[in-house]
C-alpha positions as CSV (number, residue, x, y, z in Angstrom):
1,M,218.7,27.1,-76.3
2,P,218.6,23.5,-75.4
3,N,215.8,22.3,-73.2
4,W,217.9,21.5,-70.3
5,Q,219.1,25.1,-70.2
6,R,215.6,26.4,-70.1
7,V,214.9,24.2,-67.2
8,V,218.0,25.3,-65.3
9,K,216.9,29.0,-66.1
10,R,213.4,28.4,-64.9
11,R,214.4,26.7,-61.7
12,K,216.7,29.6,-60.8
13,S,213.9,32.1,-61.4
14,G,211.8,30.3,-58.7
15,V,208.9,29.3,-61.1
16,T,207.6,25.8,-59.9
17,K,204.9,25.3,-62.4
18,P,205.3,27.1,-65.6
19,G,202.1,28.4,-67.1
20,T,200.1,28.6,-64.0
21,P,199.5,31.9,-62.1
22,K,200.6,32.3,-58.6
23,N,197.4,33.7,-57.1
24,R,194.2,33.1,-59.1
25,E,190.9,33.9,-57.7
26,R,188.1,32.8,-59.8
27,Q,184.4,31.9,-59.4
28,V,183.5,28.3,-59.6
29,S,179.8,27.9,-60.4
30,F,177.6,25.8,-58.2
31,A,177.0,23.3,-61.1
32,L,180.8,22.6,-61.5
33,R,181.2,22.0,-57.8
34,A,178.3,19.6,-57.6
35,Y,179.7,17.8,-60.7
36,A,183.1,17.6,-59.2
37,S,181.7,16.1,-56.0
38,L,179.6,13.4,-57.9
39,A,182.1,12.6,-60.8
40,T,184.0,9.3,-61.0
41,S,187.6,9.0,-62.1
42,A,188.5,9.4,-65.8
43,D,189.2,5.7,-66.2
44,K,185.6,5.0,-65.4
45,G,184.3,7.6,-67.8
46,A,184.0,10.6,-65.4
47,V,180.3,10.0,-65.2
48,R,178.1,11.2,-62.2
49,D,177.7,8.5,-59.5
50,K,174.5,8.9,-57.5
51,S,175.9,6.6,-54.8
52,K,178.2,9.5,-53.7
53,L,175.1,11.4,-52.7
54,G,174.7,9.5,-49.5
55,D,171.5,8.8,-47.7
């Protein structure tokens, strides 16, 4: 089956993002939430930026 036929079939089935569950509840650790709030973008190395802490 060519790729375009798979795309058409997937669109008709209503799946918007293949490979992702519709409703996924998961625990996100405090450390991961803290890192996410302090991390810089990937082009800057995704390091923690202390200036984002505020005063």
